[in-house]
Structure formats: structure tokens, C-alpha cells
C-alpha positions as CSV (number, residue, x, y, z in Angstrom):
1,X,0.0,0.0,0.0
2,X,1.0,3.6,-0.3
3,X,1.6,5.7,2.8
4,X,-1.7,7.6,2.0
5,X,-3.7,4.4,1.4
6,X,-2.4,2.9,4.7
7,X,-3.2,6.1,6.6
8,X,-6.7,6.5,5.3
9,X,-7.6,2.8,6.0
10,X,-6.0,3.1,9.5
11,X,-8.1,6.2,10.3
12,X,-11.3,4.4,9.2
13,X,-10.8,1.8,11.9
14,X,-10.2,4.0,14.9
15,X,-13.0,4.1,17.6
16,X,-13.5,6.2,20.6
17,X,-15.2,4.5,23.6
18,X,-16.8,6.3,26.5
19,X,-18.3,3.8,28.8
20,X,-20.9,2.0,26.8
21,X,-20.8,4.4,23.9
22,X,-18.6,3.7,20.9
23,X,-18.2,5.9,17.7
24,X,-15.7,6.5,15.0
25,X,-12.9,8.8,16.0
26,X,-12.5,10.1,12.5
27,X,-16.0,10.6,11.0
28,X,-14.7,11.5,7.6
29,X,-12.1,13.5,5.7
30,X,-12.2,17.0,4.2
31,X,-9.8,17.5,1.4
32,X,-8.8,20.3,-1.0
33,X,-6.4,18.9,-3.5
34,X,-3.3,20.3,-5.2
35,X,-0.1,19.0,-6.6
36,X,1.0,18.2,-3.0
37,X,-1.7,15.6,-2.3
38,X,-3.8,14.8,-5.4
39,X,-1.6,11.8,-6.1
40,X,-1.3,10.8,-2.4
41,X,-4.2,11.3,-0.1
42,X,-6.5,12.3,-3.0
43,X,-5.7,9.0,-4.8
44,X,-6.3,7.0,-1.7
45,X,-9.7,8.6,-1.0
46,X,-10.7,8.0,-4.6
47,X,-9.5,4.4,-4.5
48,X,-11.5,3.6,-1.4
49,X,-14.5,5.5,-2.8
50,X,-14.5,3.0,-5.7
51,X,-13.7,-0.1,-3.6
52,X,-15.6,0.6,-0.4
53,X,-17.5,4.0,-0.4
54,X,-18.5,3.7,3.3
55,X,-14.9,3.1,4.5
56,X,-13.9,6.8,4.7
57,X,-16.5,9.4,3.8
58,X,-15.1,12.4,1.9
59,X,-16.3,15.9,2.0
60,X,-15.5,19.1,0.0
61,X,-14.7,22.5,1.4
62,X,-14.2,25.8,-0.2
63,X,-11.4,27.0,2.1
64,X,-8.8,25.1,4.1
65,X,-9.3,27.1,7.2
66,X,-13.1,26.6,7.0
67,X,-12.8,22.8,6.8
68,X,-10.9,22.9,10.1
69,X,-13.6,25.0,11.6
70,X,-16.2,22.6,10.3
71,X,-14.4,19.8,12.1
72,X,-14.2,21.7,15.3
73,X,-17.9,22.5,15.2
74,X,-18.6,18.8,14.7
75,X,-16.3,17.8,17.5
76,X,-18.0,20.2,19.9
77,X,-21.4,18.6,19.2
78,X,-19.9,15.2,19.7
79,X,-18.3,16.2,23.0
80,X,-14.8,15.7,21.7
81,X,-15.4,12.0,20.9
82,X,-15.3,12.3,17.2
83,X,-13.8,14.7,14.6
84,X,-12.6,14.9,11.0
85,X,-9.3,14.7,9.2
86,X,-8.4,17.7,7.0
87,X,-6.1,17.2,4.0
88,X,-4.5,20.2,2.2
89,X,-1.9,20.7,-0.4
90,X,1.6,22.1,-0.2
91,X,2.3,25.7,0.8
92,X,-0.7,28.0,0.8
93,X,-3.2,25.2,1.2
94,X,-1.4,23.9,4.2
95,X,-0.8,27.4,5.8
96,X,-4.5,28.2,5.3
97,X,-5.1,25.7,8.1
98,X,-2.9,27.5,10.6
99,X,-5.7,29.7,12.0
100,X,-7.9,26.6,12.4
101,X,-5.2,24.8,14.2
102,X,-4.8,27.6,16.7
103,X,-8.5,27.7,17.2
104,X,-8.8,24.0,17.8
105,X,-5.9,23.9,20.3
106,X,-7.1,27.0,22.2
107,X,-10.6,25.5,22.5
108,X,-9.2,22.1,23.5
109,X,-11.2,20.5,20.6
110,X,-9.7,17.7,18.5
111,X,-9.0,17.9,14.8
112,X,-6.6,15.9,12.6
113,X,-4.6,18.0,10.1
114,X,-2.8,16.4,7.2
115,X,-0.9,19.2,5.5
116,X,1.2,18.2,2.5
117,X,4.9,19.0,2.6
118,X,7.6,19.5,0.0
119,X,9.7,16.6,-1.3
120,X,11.4,14.7,1.5
121,X,14.1,13.6,-1.0
122,X,14.6,17.2,-2.2
123,X,15.0,15.7,-5.7
124,X,13.3,18.7,-7.3
125,X,14.2,21.6,-5.0
126,X,12.8,24.1,-5.0
127,X,9.3,22.9,-6.0
128,X,6.3,25.1,-6.6
129,X,5.0,26.8,-3.5
130,X,8.1,25.8,-1.4
131,X,9.5,28.2,1.2
132,X,13.3,28.6,1.0
133,X,15.3,29.7,4.0
134,X,19.0,30.0,3.3
135,X,19.9,29.5,7.0
136,X,18.0,26.2,7.5
137,X,17.1,24.0,4.6
138,X,15.1,21.6,6.8
139,X,12.4,24.2,7.6
140,X,9.2,24.2,5.7
141,X,6.0,26.2,6.1
142,X,4.6,23.2,8.0
143,X,6.9,23.9,10.9
144,X,4.5,26.8,11.7
145,X,2.1,24.2,12.9
146,X,4.4,23.1,15.7
147,X,3.4,25.8,18.3
148,X,-0.2,25.5,17.3
149,X,-0.5,21.7,17.6
150,X,-0.9,19.5,20.6
151,X,1.0,16.8,18.6
152,X,3.2,17.2,15.5
153,X,5.0,14.7,13.4
154,X,6.5,14.7,9.9
155,X,6.5,11.4,8.0
156,X,9.8,11.8,6.1
157,X,10.1,8.0,5.5
158,X,7.2,5.6,4.9
159,X,8.1,3.5,8.0
160,X,7.5,6.5,10.3
161,X,3.8,6.4,9.5
162,X,3.0,3.8,12.1
163,X,4.3,5.7,15.1
164,X,3.0,9.0,13.8
165,X,-0.5,7.7,13.3
166,X,-0.7,6.0,16.7
167,X,0.8,9.1,18.4
168,X,-1.8,11.3,16.7
169,X,-4.7,9.1,17.9
170,X,-3.4,9.1,21.4
171,X,-3.6,12.9,21.6
172,X,-6.9,13.2,19.7
173,X,-8.6,11.0,22.2
174,X,-7.0,12.3,25.4
175,X,-9.3,14.9,27.1
176,X,-6.2,16.5,28.7
177,X,-4.0,16.7,25.6
178,X,-6.5,17.1,22.8
179,X,-6.5,20.0,20.3
180,X,-5.0,20.3,16.8
181,X,-3.0,17.2,15.8
182,X,-0.8,17.6,12.8
183,X,0.9,14.9,10.6
184,X,3.0,16.6,7.9
185,X,3.1,14.5,4.7
186,X,5.8,15.2,2.1
187,X,4.2,14.9,-1.3
188,X,6.7,12.2,-2.5
189,X,6.3,10.1,0.7
190,X,2.5,10.2,0.4
191,X,2.8,8.1,-2.8
192,X,5.5,5.7,-1.7
193,X,4.7,2.1,-1.1
194,X,5.4,0.1,2.1
195,X,4.4,-3.2,3.6
196,X,1.7,-2.6,6.2
197,X,1.1,-5.1,9.1
198,X,-2.5,-6.2,9.3
199,X,-2.6,-5.2,12.9
200,X,-2.1,-1.6,11.9
201,X,-5.3,-1.7,9.8
202,X,-7.4,-3.6,12.4
203,X,-10.1,-1.9,14.5
204,X,-8.6,-0.2,17.5
205,X,-10.5,1.3,20.4
206,X,-9.3,4.3,22.4
207,X,-11.0,4.4,25.8
208,X,-11.7,7.8,27.2
209,X,-10.3,8.4,30.6
210,X,-12.7,9.6,33.3
211,X,-10.4,10.0,36.4
212,X,-12.1,10.2,39.8
213,X,-10.8,12.7,42.4
214,X,-8.1,11.6,44.8
215,X,-9.6,11.2,48.3
216,X,-7.2,13.6,49.9
217,X,-7.8,16.3,47.3
218,X,-11.5,15.8,47.6
219,X,-11.4,16.1,51.4
220,X,-9.5,19.4,51.2
221,X,-12.0,20.8,48.7
222,X,-14.9,19.7,50.9
223,X,-13.4,21.4,54.0
224,X,-13.0,24.7,52.1
225,X,-16.5,24.6,50.8
226,X,-18.1,23.8,54.2
227,X,-16.0,26.7,55.7
228,X,-17.4,29.2,53.2
229,X,-20.5,31.2,53.6
230,X,-20.9,32.4,50.0
231,X,-19.6,29.7,47.5
232,X,-20.2,30.1,43.8
233,X,-19.6,27.7,40.9
234,X,-17.9,28.7,37.6
235,X,-19.0,26.0,35.1
236,X,-16.8,25.7,31.9
237,X,-16.8,23.6,28.8
238,X,-15.5,20.6,30.7
239,X,-19.0,20.2,32.2
240,X,-20.5,19.9,28.8
241,X,-17.8,17.6,27.4
242,X,-18.0,15.2,30.4
243,X,-21.9,15.1,30.1
244,X,-22.1,16.4,33.7
245,X,-25.0,18.9,33.2
246,X,-27.5,16.8,35.1
247,X,-25.0,16.2,37.9
248,X,-24.3,20.0,38.1
249,X,-28.0,20.8,38.4
250,X,-28.4,18.1,41.1
251,X,-25.4,19.4,43.0
252,X,-26.6,23.0,42.9
253,X,-30.0,21.9,44.2
254,X,-28.6,19.8,46.9
255,X,-26.2,22.4,48.2
256,X,-27.7,25.7,47.3
257,X,-24.5,26.8,45.5
258,X,-25.2,29.0,42.5
259,X,-23.7,28.6,39.0
260,X,-22.2,31.1,36.6
261,X,-21.2,29.8,33.2
262,X,-18.3,30.6,30.9
263,X,-18.8,30.9,27.1
264,X,-17.7,27.3,26.6
265,X,-19.9,26.3,29.6
266,X,-23.0,27.8,28.0
267,X,-25.7,25.0,28.4
268,X,-24.0,23.5,31.4
269,X,-27.2,24.5,33.3
270,X,-30.5,25.7,32.0
271,X,-31.1,29.4,32.1
272,X,-34.2,29.1,34.2
273,X,-32.8,26.8,36.8
274,X,-33.2,28.4,40.2
275,X,-29.5,28.4,40.9
276,X,-28.4,29.5,37.4
277,X,-26.9,33.0,37.6
278,X,-26.2,33.1,33.8
279,X,-22.9,34.1,32.3
280,X,-20.1,35.3,34.5
281,X,-17.2,37.7,34.0
282,X,-16.6,40.5,31.4
283,X,-19.7,39.5,29.4
284,X,-21.6,38.3,32.5
285,X,-24.9,39.1,34.0
286,X,-25.4,41.4,37.0
287,X,-26.6,38.4,38.9
288,X,-23.5,36.3,38.4
289,X,-21.0,39.2,38.8
290,X,-22.6,40.6,42.0
291,X,-22.6,37.2,43.6
292,X,-19.0,36.5,42.4
293,X,-17.8,39.8,43.8
294,X,-18.6,38.7,47.3
295,X,-17.8,34.9,46.9
296,X,-15.5,33.5,49.5
297,X,-15.1,30.1,47.7
298,X,-15.0,29.8,43.9
299,X,-15.5,26.3,42.6
300,X,-14.2,26.2,39.0
301,X,-15.4,23.1,37.2
302,X,-13.9,22.4,33.7
303,X,-12.9,26.0,33.1
304,X,-9.6,27.4,31.9
305,X,-10.3,30.7,33.6
306,X,-9.8,33.1,30.6
307,X,-9.6,36.8,31.2
308,X,-13.2,37.1,30.2
309,X,-14.3,34.6,32.9
310,X,-12.4,36.5,35.6
311,X,-13.3,39.9,34.2
312,X,-9.5,40.4,33.8
313,X,-9.1,39.4,37.5
314,X,-11.6,41.8,38.9
315,X,-14.7,39.5,39.2
316,X,-13.7,37.7,42.4
317,X,-13.0,40.7,44.7
318,X,-13.4,39.4,48.2
319,X,-10.3,39.4,50.4
320,X,-9.1,35.9,51.0
321,X,-11.3,34.2,48.3
322,X,-10.2,30.6,47.7
323,X,-10.3,28.6,44.5
324,X,-11.3,24.9,44.3
325,X,-10.3,24.1,40.7
326,X,-11.8,20.9,39.4
327,X,-10.3,20.0,36.0
328,X,-9.1,16.9,34.2
329,X,-6.0,18.9,33.2
330,X,-3.5,19.8,36.0
331,X,-2.5,22.8,33.9
332,X,-5.9,24.4,34.5
333,X,-6.5,22.9,37.9
334,X,-3.6,24.9,39.4
335,X,-4.5,28.2,37.9
336,X,-4.6,31.3,40.1
337,X,-2.2,29.7,42.5
338,X,-5.0,27.4,43.8
339,X,-3.9,25.3,46.8
340,X,-7.1,23.2,46.3
341,X,-6.7,21.6,42.8
342,X,-8.9,18.6,42.2
343,X,-7.6,16.8,39.1
344,X,-10.6,14.8,37.9
345,X,-13.3,14.4,35.4
346,X,-16.1,17.0,36.0
347,X,-18.9,14.4,36.2
348,X,-16.9,12.1,38.5
349,X,-15.9,15.0,40.7
350,X,-19.5,16.3,41.0
351,X,-20.8,12.9,42.0
352,X,-18.1,12.5,44.7
353,X,-18.6,16.1,46.0
354,X,-22.4,15.7,46.3
355,X,-21.9,12.5,48.4
356,X,-19.2,14.1,50.5
357,X,-21.3,17.3,51.1
358,X,-24.5,15.4,52.1
359,X,-26.4,17.5,54.5
360,X,-24.5,20.7,53.6
361,X,-26.5,23.7,52.3
362,X,-25.9,27.4,52.0
363,X,-27.7,29.8,54.4
364,X,-31.2,30.8,53.5
365,X,-30.3,34.5,53.3
366,X,-27.7,33.7,50.7
367,X,-30.3,31.7,48.7
368,X,-32.7,34.6,48.9
369,X,-30.1,37.0,47.6
370,X,-29.4,34.6,44.7
371,X,-33.1,34.5,43.8
372,X,-33.4,38.3,44.0
373,X,-30.4,38.9,41.8
374,X,-31.7,36.3,39.3
375,X,-35.2,37.9,39.2
376,X,-33.6,41.4,38.6
377,X,-31.5,40.2,35.7
378,X,-34.3,38.3,34.1
379,X,-36.5,41.4,34.3
380,X,-33.7,43.4,32.7
381,X,-33.5,40.9,29.8
382,X,-37.3,40.9,29.4
383,X,-37.2,44.7,29.1
384,X,-34.4,44.5,26.5
385,X,-36.3,42.0,24.4
386,X,-39.4,44.2,24.1
387,X,-40.0,45.2,20.4
388,X,-39.6,48.9,20.2
389,X,-40.8,48.9,16.6
390,X,-37.6,50.4,15.3
391,X,-36.7,50.3,11.6
392,X,-33.1,49.3,12.7
393,X,-33.6,47.4,15.9
394,X,-31.0,46.8,18.6
395,X,-29.0,43.6,18.6
396,X,-30.7,42.8,21.9
397,X,-34.1,42.8,20.3
398,X,-32.8,40.7,17.4
399,X,-31.4,38.1,19.8
400,X,-34.7,38.1,21.7
401,X,-36.7,37.5,18.6
402,X,-34.5,34.7,17.3
403,X,-34.4,33.1,20.8
404,X,-38.2,33.2,21.0
405,X,-38.6,31.7,17.6
406,X,-36.2,28.8,18.3
407,X,-36.9,25.5,19.8
408,X,-35.3,24.2,23.1
409,X,-32.9,21.8,21.3
410,X,-31.8,24.3,18.6
411,X,-28.2,25.3,18.6
412,X,-27.0,28.9,18.3
413,X,-23.5,29.3,16.8
414,X,-21.3,32.4,17.0
415,X,-17.7,33.4,17.4
416,X,-16.7,37.0,17.1
417,X,-17.7,40.6,17.2
418,X,-20.3,42.1,19.6
419,X,-22.6,39.1,19.3
420,X,-20.7,36.6,21.5
421,X,-20.8,39.0,24.5
422,X,-24.5,39.8,23.9
423,X,-25.4,36.2,23.4
424,X,-23.5,35.2,26.6
425,X,-25.7,37.5,28.6
426,X,-29.0,37.3,26.8
427,X,-29.4,33.9,25.0
428,X,-31.7,31.7,27.2
429,X,-30.1,28.3,26.8
430,X,-32.4,25.4,27.3
431,X,-30.2,22.4,26.3
432,X,-26.7,21.5,27.2
433,X,-25.6,21.4,23.6
434,X,-27.8,24.4,22.6
435,X,-25.1,27.1,23.0
436,X,-22.1,26.9,20.7
437,X,-20.0,30.1,20.9
438,X,-16.3,29.8,19.9
439,X,-14.8,32.4,22.3
440,X,-11.4,30.9,23.2
441,X,-9.9,32.2,19.9
442,X,-13.0,34.3,18.9
443,X,-12.1,33.8,15.3
444,X,-13.9,36.0,12.8
445,X,-15.1,33.7,10.0
446,X,-15.7,30.7,12.2
447,X,-19.5,31.1,12.4
448,X,-20.8,29.7,9.1
449,X,-18.2,27.0,8.7
450,X,-18.5,26.0,12.4
451,X,-22.3,26.1,12.1
452,X,-22.2,23.7,9.2
453,X,-19.9,21.4,11.2
454,X,-22.3,21.6,14.2
455,X,-25.2,20.6,11.9
456,X,-23.2,17.7,10.6
457,X,-22.7,16.6,14.2
458,X,-26.4,17.0,15.2
459,X,-28.6,16.6,12.2
460,X,-31.7,16.2,14.4
461,X,-31.3,19.8,15.6
462,X,-31.8,23.1,13.9
463,X,-28.5,25.1,13.9
464,X,-28.9,28.9,13.9
465,X,-25.7,30.8,13.0
466,X,-25.7,34.4,14.1
467,X,-23.1,36.5,12.4
468,X,-22.3,40.2,11.8
469,X,-21.4,41.6,8.4
470,X,-17.7,42.0,9.3
471,X,-17.3,38.3,10.2
472,X,-19.5,37.2,7.3
473,X,-17.1,39.0,4.9
474,X,-14.2,37.1,6.5
475,X,-15.5,33.7,5.4
476,X,-18.9,33.0,4.0
477,X,-18.0,30.7,1.1
478,X,-18.9,27.5,3.0
479,X,-22.5,28.4,2.2
480,X,-21.7,26.7,-1.1
481,X,-20.8,23.6,0.8
482,X,-24.2,23.7,2.5
483,X,-25.9,24.1,-0.8
484,X,-24.0,21.3,-2.4
485,X,-24.9,18.9,0.3
486,X,-28.3,20.2,1.2
487,X,-27.2,21.0,4.8
488,X,-30.0,22.8,6.5
489,X,-28.3,25.6,8.4
490,X,-30.0,28.9,9.3
491,X,-27.8,32.0,9.1
492,X,-29.0,35.3,10.7
493,X,-26.8,37.9,9.1
494,X,-26.9,41.2,11.1
495,X,-25.9,44.1,8.9
496,X,-24.5,47.1,10.8
497,X,-22.0,48.4,8.2
498,X,-18.8,47.8,10.1
499,X,-17.2,46.3,13.2
500,X,-19.7,46.9,15.9
501,X,-17.7,45.2,18.8
502,X,-14.4,46.9,18.1
503,X,-16.2,50.1,17.3
504,X,-17.7,50.2,20.7
505,X,-14.4,49.1,22.3
506,X,-12.7,51.8,20.3
507,X,-14.9,54.4,21.9
508,X,-14.1,53.2,25.4
509,X,-10.4,53.5,24.7
510,X,-10.7,56.9,23.3
511,X,-10.2,56.2,19.6
512,X,-13.8,57.1,18.5
513,X,-14.5,54.1,16.3
514,X,-11.6,54.9,14.0
515,X,-11.3,52.4,11.2
516,X,-14.3,50.4,12.2
517,X,-17.0,51.7,9.9
518,X,-17.5,50.5,6.3
519,X,-17.5,53.8,4.5
520,X,-15.7,55.4,1.5
521,X,-12.2,56.4,2.2
522,X,-11.6,60.1,3.0
523,X,-8.0,60.7,1.7
524,X,-7.7,64.1,3.2
525,X,-8.7,62.9,6.7
526,X,-6.9,59.5,6.3
527,X,-10.1,57.8,7.6
528,X,-13.3,55.9,6.8
529,X,-15.3,57.6,9.6
530,X,-17.9,59.6,7.7
531,X,-20.1,59.5,4.6
532,X,-22.8,57.1,3.6
533,X,-22.6,53.3,4.1
534,X,-21.1,51.3,1.2
535,X,-23.6,50.0,-1.3
536,X,-22.9,46.4,-0.3
537,X,-25.7,43.9,-0.7
538,X,-24.8,40.8,1.3
539,X,-28.2,39.3,0.9
540,X,-27.6,39.3,-2.9
541,X,-24.2,37.8,-2.3
542,X,-25.7,34.9,-0.4
543,X,-28.3,34.4,-3.0
544,X,-25.6,34.3,-5.7
545,X,-24.1,31.3,-3.8
546,X,-27.4,29.4,-4.1
547,X,-28.7,30.0,-0.6
548,X,-32.4,30.8,0.0
549,X,-32.5,34.4,1.3
550,X,-35.1,36.2,3.4
551,X,-34.8,40.0,3.6
552,X,-36.1,41.6,6.7
553,X,-36.9,45.1,5.5
554,X,-36.2,48.3,7.5
555,X,-39.7,49.0,8.8
556,X,-41.3,49.2,12.3
557,X,-42.3,45.5,11.8
558,X,-38.7,44.4,11.5
559,X,-38.6,42.3,14.7
560,X,-42.0,40.7,14.0
561,X,-40.8,39.9,10.5
562,X,-37.6,38.4,11.9
563,X,-39.5,36.0,14.0
564,X,-41.6,34.9,11.1
565,X,-38.4,34.6,9.0
566,X,-36.9,32.2,11.5
567,X,-40.0,30.1,11.5
568,X,-39.9,30.0,7.7
569,X,-36.3,29.0,7.7
570,X,-36.9,26.2,10.3
571,X,-39.6,24.8,8.0
572,X,-37.2,24.8,5.0
573,X,-35.2,21.7,3.9
574,X,-32.0,23.5,2.9
575,X,-29.8,26.4,3.9
576,X,-31.4,29.8,4.5
577,X,-29.9,33.2,5.2
578,X,-32.0,35.9,6.9
579,X,-30.7,39.4,6.4
580,X,-31.6,42.2,8.9
581,X,-30.1,45.6,9.6
582,X,-29.4,46.7,13.1
583,X,-28.4,49.9,14.9
584,X,-24.9,49.3,16.3
585,X,-25.2,52.2,18.7
586,X,-28.0,50.5,20.7
587,X,-26.2,48.4,23.3
588,X,-27.1,45.4,25.4
589,X,-27.8,45.7,29.1
590,X,-24.7,46.2,31.2
591,X,-23.7,43.2,33.3
592,X,-21.1,45.2,35.4
593,X,-18.1,43.3,34.0
594,X,-14.8,44.8,32.9
595,X,-12.2,43.8,30.4
596,X,-8.6,44.9,30.5
597,X,-7.6,46.6,27.3
598,X,-4.6,48.9,27.9
599,X,-5.0,52.6,27.1
600,X,-2.2,54.8,25.7
601,X,-0.4,56.3,28.7
602,X,0.1,59.6,27.0
603,X,-2.1,61.2,24.3
604,X,-3.0,64.5,22.8
605,X,-6.6,63.3,22.3
606,X,-9.0,64.4,25.1
607,X,-11.0,61.3,24.5
608,X,-8.0,59.1,25.1
609,X,-7.0,61.0,28.2
610,X,-10.5,60.5,29.7
611,X,-10.4,56.8,28.8
612,X,-7.0,56.5,30.5
613,X,-8.4,58.0,33.7
614,X,-11.3,55.5,33.8
615,X,-8.9,52.7,33.0
616,X,-6.7,53.5,35.9
617,X,-9.7,53.4,38.2
618,X,-10.7,50.0,36.9
619,X,-7.1,48.7,37.0
620,X,-6.9,49.4,40.7
621,X,-9.6,46.7,41.3
622,X,-7.4,43.9,39.8
623,X,-5.9,41.3,42.1
624,X,-3.5,38.4,41.6
625,X,-6.1,35.8,42.5
626,X,-3.8,33.6,44.6
627,X,-6.2,31.2,46.3
């Protein structure tokens, strides 16, 4: 067999096992072919498609970065048990996947990357699309994957395939190590033949580890929780991946400890659960952030504690606050200098904690405070969702209308701009897989590709992609993929003629939305700040790609029409894009969170000087979080 044939058949026989559940680790292969892989991986996929079409499903993509995003979206919906392989050609095809690799690794989500590389023999140096560095002839563009991958190997000789493939699978199926896994494949080696042991091509199972907490670590955590008067839980993506949502809800009910969720933890607990405070941190609710500010014990479960979760280390303000960090990865369990790490699977840890804390409950006055803060925030959101009959409604109203028109098991997908922060605060999640916001890398352009991947991973659910015009323009071409395969994905495109999120941030740092509006260039002012909006018709663009398009016109009925459009899209059988224009200057309710974005220390602009003064006041609230 060739190296490529052996690799493809090997991947088809890998299985992830989680308890009694077993599924293919590599559900299929995306591939964009060029001279680097058309005779290697491309030939292998074609050969198996002829001989055994079910062995390795093949899917097209329109952009190499996008096919990585699709794989990540799929992996999220499968709770990291299954993903795709992504094959790209030499040079630009390979490097197009770099952003996707960084996104996967940052989010701790598995994806297998198979970038082609230049000739291992160097017989034809320099080949088309080869990077040449006079100081190191061994470096290729694929070396750029090394810092972005959780595992990297280069198969420079056919015999290296066996160890490379097995090493890749080990990392893909390890909840601690997982992320982007890269096997670099020189184009000549891909097509070389080798004798392949039958054992290499046999079915192989990779059993997921669910480590239970060590008794001593658990006992220390229990003592800290019992000693506290105002504990709070920060639920991260680990709760979702370990299928611990039911245990989290039961734990909260038994102990009276409230729960705030991170972006990745959205869905870990239903929005209307009595002990759900909603989102926490920079994009948090007032309920979560006010409770967090006075918490004396913070129980982090499956969270990596990003700066948004900690509100740039201002969220947990109580003197002497302690951190019980439950995480399957010691790297995250020891964050913030925690002296109480519990290195364990989230579900296993919650079961053990509930048993160890039998009879413990928080004081009634604390429970009453939690209920009061929750009622106040829910009322704030209700008020924000009221249709004010604006021709250009607020993003809050748009989110409310889409949320109301969705079903409990629908999945909302987003990644970048102002939408993730607003969705984090406002979207009322009713299902543990219903909230899919990529915010570890917050990659503009993820939304549509990631949404298609999510739909592949959950075909029995409607997937609603919410995206702004700025992110849409970064990468929308996977709509063609949805058309080609009849993938029913609903895209709500919010047109605000610029970068709404960074525009607002620009104002807070004193730069007055400079460079964030989509306007004609003013050469004299060296700016794009004024003038009419560009005559860009993104609805027409989507229609030109074969997608069904519903335009929500700028009338006082815009919000009502949006709800009807979502219902129409849900009834459709193929991809639909809904286009609506918003007013980017109408902001979502404030959740009292802060985010550290440094301000110029000296400036001749009065707006920057004012922003710096406010920044210094906020900066004084930061603490090292050593607990």
C-alpha cells in the first residue's frame, strides 16, 4: 500500500469508547487537492470510494481554514469523541489551516490536520510553493504548525507512518492533551509504497479516561466549601464535554450553591434553573457578577479561567477568596495559584462532591439573595427583548426575537464581534448542547463553517448561525458547501455596516470608532469615519451562492418579520440566510463586567485622556487571585 492508502484505512478503523458508547474517532475526511496531495491522499480517497464507499466518507470544502472550523464545530457537538481529518496541499493550502489549528488547540477540541509538505528527497528543490530559507534547509511552512498543535510529526520516511499515526490518535482521544493534531506528509512520501502489518489496519479502540478525584484532594475541597458562607460555581466547557450537566444541576439543588457559566460552559445548566446566575465575567450578568464579587469560595469546574471569565481578574474581589479548581488537566486545575486543585473528570468529581457534602446547604439569606439577583437580571433581559418597533432594531431585540422563535434543542452558533458578548448575557439556553459560541480564539469567519460542522454533528437539531457583516465577509464561502450537500443551516446575518464590537471598544479606549466603519475612504482625513454606508448587498451575495434568502426590510415591523423569517427558515429543507439591519449604537444591558484593554499612557486626544483616567480606576480593582 502507499503511505496515504495505509493512513486512510487506518483512520477508518479507529474508535473512541466512552463507557458503553462507541463511535468513529475520525468521522470523515475533508480535502482540497493540489499537486502536493492529489496523487497521495487524494488518490487514496478515490480508490476507497470506488472499492468501499463507506470506509472513509469524503467531503469538500471551499477554504482550508473553513474545513478545520467545520471539524471543530462537529467535535464540539460530539463532546470531543469524534472529529474529522483535513487534508491540504503544499504551501498556501497547508498554511491556510494555521488559524484553524490555533482555534482547535485554544478551545481544547480535537481535529486531525494532514498538510502536505515538500519533497522529502529534495530531488526537485525548490518545488512550486516551497518556502526557501538560506539558513535552514530543513524548515518548511509546516513547521509553523508546531506551536499551534498538541501533537506534530513529519513522515519523512514511509516507516514513520506507524508511530506518527498512533501518536496522533493518542492525543486526539485524550481529554487532557487534545487539540489540533498535525501529521505533515511530504508529497513524495505520500505516494511511496510500504508493507503494512494487518494489525495496523485492524479496528482499534481508544477508551476515554474519566479520572475520579483523589480522596485527599476531595477532602481538602470539601473542608474549604463547608467553611465558606458564599460559595459560587464557575462552570466551563468541561461540564458539557463530560456530560455532567445533570450532575451539576443536582449538585446545585442539593447544596444551594449558584452557578455562573463561561462561554464554553453555556448550556451546562438551563437558564431558568433556580441556581443559574447566567454568564459570568466580562460578558456576564449582574446576577453572576454581583454574587461573584462577594464569593469566598470559587468552585471552578472544567474551566480554563480566561480573562473574560475572571473579568480580567476583577470579578472575584473578596479578600481571602479561595479557588477549588476541578479539572481533568492539571494545567488548568492549578491556575490562580490554587492550593485546592482537584484533578478529575467533571462528572466524576460532582458525584463525589455531592456525596461528601451530604447535609450541607448554603444559608437561607444567601439563597434569597441569589433568587433576588436572578429575578432582577431576568427582568432586565425581558425589558431589553421588548419590540420597540424600530426600523433598525437593537442587537438585543434581534437576539430576543431569534431566541423566542427557536426550539429548546436548537443550537446557536457564533464566534466574534459584539454578538458573543450579547449572546452570553442574553441567550436563554435550554439544552446542554444548545449554545455553541467559539470564544477561546474568537475567530472571525468561524461562524458559518462552524455552524455547518455543528449541523453535521447534530442533524436532528436546527442550527442557527448568528453573524455580523464583518465576520460574514471574512469567510462565507462555505455556504456553497451547505448548498452542495443540502445542509439545513439557518444564518441570521446582522448588517451594521462595520465592526460593531471593536467600534464600541474603540470608543471606550478613546479612539472614537476609528477604522471600524464600512465607509468610503476620505483621503484628506486618512479615515473611513464619515459618509454614507457602502452599497454592499450581502443578501444578494448569499443568493448568488445558491442559498435561499429572506430579507427583513427596515420597517417598524422588523422584529416581528424576523420571528416569522426564523419560523420559515426552520420549515425549509436546505440552507437559509436571513438578512436584517441593526443599529450598532444601541447596546445590550450592562452586566457590570470589565475587560482589561490597555490605554495609551500619553495622548494629545482628550477622549484618550479621559479613557485612561477611567482605565486607571478599573485597573486598581485587579488582584493576583492567589487562592
